[in-house]
C-alpha positions as a Markdown table, in Angstrom:
| # | Residue | x | y | z |
|---|---|---|---|---|
| 1 | Met | -17.9 | -6.2 | 12.4 |
| 2 | Asn | -16.0 | -5.6 | 9.1 |
| 3 | Glu | -15.1 | -8.7 | 7.2 |
| 4 | Tyr | -11.5 | -7.7 | 6.8 |
| 5 | Val | -11.2 | -7.0 | 10.6 |
| 6 | Asn | -12.7 | -10.4 | 11.3 |
| 7 | Arg | -10.1 | -12.0 | 9.0 |
| 8 | Phe | -7.3 | -10.1 | 10.6 |
| 9 | Leu | -8.4 | -11.1 | 14.1 |
| 10 | Ser | -8.6 | -14.7 | 13.0 |
| 11 | Leu | -4.8 | -14.7 | 12.1 |
| 12 | Arg | -2.5 | -16.2 | 14.7 |
| 13 | Cys | -0.2 | -13.2 | 14.3 |
| 14 | Ser | -2.8 | -10.5 | 14.9 |
| 15 | Gly | -2.0 | -10.1 | 18.6 |
| 16 | Asp | 1.7 | -9.8 | 17.8 |
| 17 | Val | 1.1 | -7.3 | 15.1 |
| 18 | Leu | -1.1 | -5.1 | 17.3 |
| 19 | Asn | 1.5 | -5.3 | 20.1 |
| 20 | Val | 4.2 | -4.0 | 17.7 |
| 21 | Val | 2.2 | -1.0 | 16.3 |
| 22 | Arg | 0.6 | -0.2 | 19.7 |
| 23 | Arg | -2.3 | 2.2 | 19.5 |
| 24 | Leu | -4.3 | 2.6 | 16.3 |
| 25 | His | -6.3 | 5.8 | 15.9 |
| 26 | Glu | -9.1 | 4.2 | 13.9 |
| 27 | Pro | -8.6 | 0.4 | 14.3 |
| 28 | Glu | -11.3 | -0.9 | 12.0 |
| 29 | Lys | -10.5 | 1.6 | 9.3 |
| 30 | Glu | -6.7 | 1.0 | 9.4 |
| 31 | Ile | -6.9 | -2.7 | 9.6 |
| 32 | Ser | -9.4 | -2.9 | 6.7 |
| 33 | Glu | -7.1 | -0.7 | 4.6 |
| 34 | Ser | -4.1 | -3.0 | 5.3 |
| 35 | Met | -6.0 | -6.2 | 4.6 |
| 36 | Gly | -7.3 | -4.7 | 1.4 |
| 37 | Val | -3.7 | -4.2 | 0.2 |
| 38 | Ile | -2.5 | -7.6 | 1.6 |
| 39 | Lys | -5.3 | -9.2 | -0.6 |
| 40 | His | -3.5 | -8.0 | -3.7 |
| 41 | Leu | 0.0 | -8.5 | -2.4 |
| 42 | Lys | -0.4 | -12.1 | -1.2 |
| 43 | Pro | -0.8 | -13.9 | -4.6 |
| 44 | Ile | 2.3 | -12.0 | -6.0 |
| 45 | Val | 4.4 | -13.2 | -3.1 |
| 46 | Leu | 3.1 | -16.7 | -2.9 |
| 47 | Ala | 3.8 | -17.2 | -6.6 |
| 48 | Glu | 7.6 | -16.6 | -5.9 |
| 49 | Lys | 8.3 | -17.2 | -2.2 |
| 50 | Met | 11.2 | -15.5 | -0.6 |
| 51 | Lys | 12.0 | -13.5 | -3.7 |
| 52 | Tyr | 10.7 | -10.0 | -2.9 |
| 53 | Thr | 11.5 | -7.2 | -0.6 |
| 54 | Leu | 8.6 | -5.0 | 0.3 |
| 55 | Leu | 8.9 | -1.2 | 0.6 |
| 56 | Asp | 6.0 | 0.5 | 2.4 |
| 57 | Leu | 6.2 | 4.2 | 1.5 |
| 58 | Cys | 4.8 | 6.9 | 3.8 |
| 59 | Ala | 4.2 | 4.0 | 6.1 |
| 60 | Gly | 2.9 | 5.8 | 9.2 |
| 61 | Asn | 2.5 | 3.1 | 11.9 |
| 62 | Ala | 3.6 | 0.5 | 9.3 |
| 63 | Leu | 0.7 | -1.8 | 10.0 |
| 64 | Thr | 0.7 | -3.2 | 6.5 |
| 65 | Ser | 4.4 | -3.9 | 6.3 |
| 66 | Ile | 4.5 | -5.4 | 9.8 |
| 67 | Leu | 1.6 | -7.6 | 8.9 |
| 68 | Ala | 3.3 | -8.7 | 5.7 |
| 69 | Ala | 6.5 | -9.5 | 7.7 |
| 70 | His | 4.5 | -11.8 | 9.9 |
| 71 | Met | 2.3 | -13.6 | 7.4 |
| 72 | Leu | 4.0 | -13.6 | 3.9 |
| 73 | Pro | 7.1 | -15.4 | 2.6 |
| 74 | Ile | 9.1 | -12.2 | 1.8 |
| 75 | Lys | 12.9 | -11.6 | 2.2 |
| 76 | Glu | 12.4 | -8.4 | 4.1 |
| 77 | Ser | 9.7 | -5.8 | 4.8 |
| 78 | Val | 10.9 | -2.1 | 5.0 |
| 79 | Ala | 8.7 | 0.8 | 6.2 |
| 80 | Ile | 9.8 | 4.3 | 5.2 |
| 81 | Asp | 8.5 | 7.5 | 6.6 |
| 82 | Lys | 9.9 | 10.9 | 7.4 |
| 83 | Lys | 8.8 | 10.5 | 11.0 |
| 84 | Arg | 9.1 | 7.2 | 12.7 |
| 85 | Arg | 6.1 | 6.3 | 14.9 |
| 86 | Ser | 6.4 | 4.9 | 18.4 |
| 87 | Gly | 6.1 | 1.2 | 18.4 |
| 88 | Tyr | 8.1 | -2.0 | 19.1 |
| 89 | Tyr | 9.4 | -2.3 | 15.6 |
| 90 | Asp | 12.8 | -3.6 | 16.5 |
| 91 | Lys | 11.2 | -6.8 | 17.8 |
| 92 | Val | 10.0 | -7.9 | 14.4 |
| 93 | Lys | 12.2 | -10.3 | 12.3 |
| 94 | Lys | 12.9 | -9.4 | 8.7 |
| 95 | Phe | 11.6 | -5.9 | 9.2 |
| 96 | Thr | 13.2 | -2.4 | 9.2 |
| 97 | Tyr | 11.8 | 1.0 | 9.8 |
| 98 | Leu | 13.7 | 3.8 | 8.0 |
| 99 | Glu | 13.1 | 7.4 | 9.1 |
| 100 | Asp | 13.7 | 9.3 | 5.9 |
| 101 | Gly | 12.0 | 10.9 | 2.9 |
| 102 | Ile | 10.9 | 8.5 | 0.3 |
| 103 | Glu | 12.9 | 10.4 | -2.4 |
| 104 | Asn | 16.2 | 9.6 | -0.5 |
| 105 | Cys | 15.8 | 5.9 | -0.7 |
| 106 | Asp | 17.7 | 3.5 | -2.9 |
| 107 | Tyr | 15.3 | 1.9 | -5.4 |
| 108 | Ser | 18.0 | 0.3 | -7.6 |
| 109 | Phe | 17.7 | -3.2 | -6.2 |
| 110 | Asp | 15.8 | -5.9 | -8.1 |
| 111 | Asp | 12.7 | -7.7 | -6.8 |
| 112 | Leu | 11.2 | -4.7 | -4.9 |
| 113 | Ile | 7.5 | -4.3 | -4.4 |
| 114 | Leu | 6.2 | -0.8 | -3.6 |
| 115 | Ile | 3.1 | -0.3 | -1.5 |
| 116 | Ser | 1.6 | 2.8 | 0.0 |
| 117 | Ile | -1.7 | 3.4 | 1.8 |
| 118 | His | -3.0 | 6.9 | 2.0 |
| 119 | Pro | 0.3 | 8.8 | 1.3 |
| 120 | Cys | -1.5 | 12.1 | 1.2 |
| 121 | Lys | -0.3 | 14.4 | -1.6 |
| 122 | Thr | 2.9 | 12.4 | -2.1 |
| 123 | Ala | 1.1 | 9.9 | -4.3 |
| 124 | Asp | 2.3 | 11.7 | -7.4 |
| 125 | Thr | 5.9 | 11.3 | -6.1 |
| 126 | Ile | 5.4 | 7.6 | -5.6 |
| 127 | Val | 4.1 | 7.2 | -9.2 |
| 128 | Arg | 7.2 | 9.2 | -10.4 |
| 129 | Ile | 9.5 | 6.9 | -8.4 |
| 130 | Phe | 7.9 | 3.9 | -9.9 |
| 131 | Asn | 8.2 | 5.4 | -13.4 |
| 132 | Asp | 11.9 | 6.4 | -12.9 |
| 133 | His | 13.0 | 2.9 | -11.8 |
| 134 | Lys | 12.2 | 0.4 | -14.5 |
| 135 | Asn | 13.5 | -2.4 | -12.2 |
| 136 | Leu | 10.5 | -1.9 | -10.0 |
| 137 | Lys | 8.0 | -4.4 | -11.1 |
| 138 | Arg | 5.0 | -4.0 | -8.8 |
| 139 | Leu | 3.2 | -1.1 | -7.2 |
| 140 | Ile | 0.1 | -1.2 | -5.0 |
| 141 | Leu | -1.2 | 2.2 | -4.1 |
| 142 | Met | -4.3 | 3.3 | -2.2 |
| 143 | Pro | -4.4 | 7.1 | -2.7 |
| 144 | Cys | -6.2 | 9.6 | -0.4 |
| 145 | Cys | -6.0 | 13.4 | -0.5 |
| 146 | Asn | -6.8 | 14.8 | -3.9 |
| 147 | Gly | -4.1 | 16.6 | -5.7 |
| 148 | Ser | -4.3 | 18.7 | -8.9 |
| 149 | Tyr | -5.0 | 16.9 | -12.1 |
| 150 | Gln | -6.0 | 17.8 | -15.7 |
| 151 | Asp | -8.2 | 15.9 | -18.1 |
| 152 | Val | -8.5 | 12.2 | -17.4 |
| 153 | Ile | -10.2 | 9.6 | -19.7 |
| 154 | Gly | -11.8 | 6.2 | -19.2 |
| 155 | Tyr | -14.2 | 5.2 | -16.6 |
| 156 | Gly | -14.5 | 1.5 | -17.3 |
| 157 | Trp | -13.4 | 0.5 | -13.8 |
| 158 | Leu | -16.3 | 2.4 | -12.2 |
| 159 | His | -19.6 | 0.7 | -11.6 |
| 160 | Glu | -22.4 | 2.2 | -13.6 |
| 161 | Asp | -24.4 | 3.1 | -10.5 |
| 162 | Lys | -21.4 | 4.9 | -8.9 |
| 163 | Lys | -21.3 | 8.6 | -8.9 |
| 164 | Ile | -17.9 | 9.8 | -10.1 |
| 165 | Ser | -16.2 | 11.8 | -7.4 |
| 166 | Ala | -13.1 | 14.1 | -7.4 |
| 167 | Tyr | -11.4 | 11.3 | -5.6 |
| 168 | Asp | -12.1 | 8.9 | -8.5 |
| 169 | Leu | -10.7 | 11.4 | -11.0 |
| 170 | Trp | -7.6 | 11.8 | -8.8 |
| 171 | Thr | -7.2 | 8.0 | -8.8 |
| 172 | Leu | -7.6 | 8.0 | -12.6 |
| 173 | His | -5.0 | 10.7 | -12.9 |
| 174 | Leu | -2.5 | 8.8 | -10.9 |
| 175 | Ala | -3.2 | 5.5 | -12.8 |
| 176 | Gln | -2.9 | 7.1 | -16.2 |
| 177 | Asn | 0.5 | 8.7 | -15.3 |
| 178 | Ile | 2.0 | 5.2 | -14.6 |
| 179 | Lys | 4.3 | 4.4 | -17.5 |
| 180 | Asp | 5.3 | 1.0 | -19.1 |
| 181 | Ala | 3.1 | -1.1 | -16.9 |
| 182 | Lys | -0.2 | -2.9 | -16.9 |
| 183 | Val | -2.5 | -0.9 | -14.5 |
| 184 | Lys | -5.8 | -1.6 | -13.0 |
| 185 | Ile | -8.0 | 0.1 | -10.4 |
| 186 | Val | -10.1 | -1.7 | -7.8 |
| 187 | Thr | -12.6 | 0.0 | -5.5 |
| 188 | Asp | -12.7 | -2.3 | -2.4 |
| 189 | Lys | -16.0 | -1.8 | -0.6 |
| 190 | Lys | -14.8 | -4.0 | 2.3 |
| 191 | Val | -12.3 | -1.2 | 3.2 |
| 192 | Trp | -13.9 | 1.1 | 5.9 |
| 193 | Ser | -12.8 | 4.3 | 4.3 |
| 194 | Pro | -14.3 | 6.6 | 1.7 |
| 195 | Lys | -10.8 | 6.6 | 0.1 |
| 196 | Arg | -10.7 | 3.0 | -0.9 |
| 197 | Asn | -9.5 | 2.9 | -4.6 |
| 198 | Ile | -6.5 | 0.7 | -5.1 |
| 199 | Ile | -4.2 | 1.1 | -8.0 |
| 200 | Ile | -2.2 | -2.1 | -9.0 |
| 201 | Ala | 0.6 | -1.8 | -11.5 |
| 202 | Asn | 2.6 | -4.7 | -12.9 |
| 203 | Arg | 5.6 | -4.7 | -15.3 |
């Protein structure tokens, strides 16, 4: 079994989280994606407990933001998607599910962390939202569907033995379009998905 899935199942809250989100289409894949993002989110939150509000954009079943609400010391966890999924979301403390487009949300508050896992072709929009709101200090983005991009430069984050794919170039395009932030890319091989690049931006 996948290492991230084992870690998730060892959490005391794992049963509660699964009961909230109900059915997962690809459990091992989705859990590993969430745990991969939680790995980078956790040290940020633990360094300043109860400071941050988490915004999970294009959240889908909201597995990651539900998990964060259960296991991390955050003020609130908010999932945002244009179509709310079926689940027992109202039973989770310090959690809200907003059914809306991500461009309609209020990003003017301080101490917000943006995360998004596989937001399809809205990844460019998420980068633009981060760029347009300088109060946003953190972004953790795991892109998926390739969009259009022009020339990109710099392959230092890739392992020498890794073949550069269109997905890698799309990831680089997104990362290089992030403004006024320190940006790094991690390819997490513990995530059970071919789309497992994670962009981490800090201001």
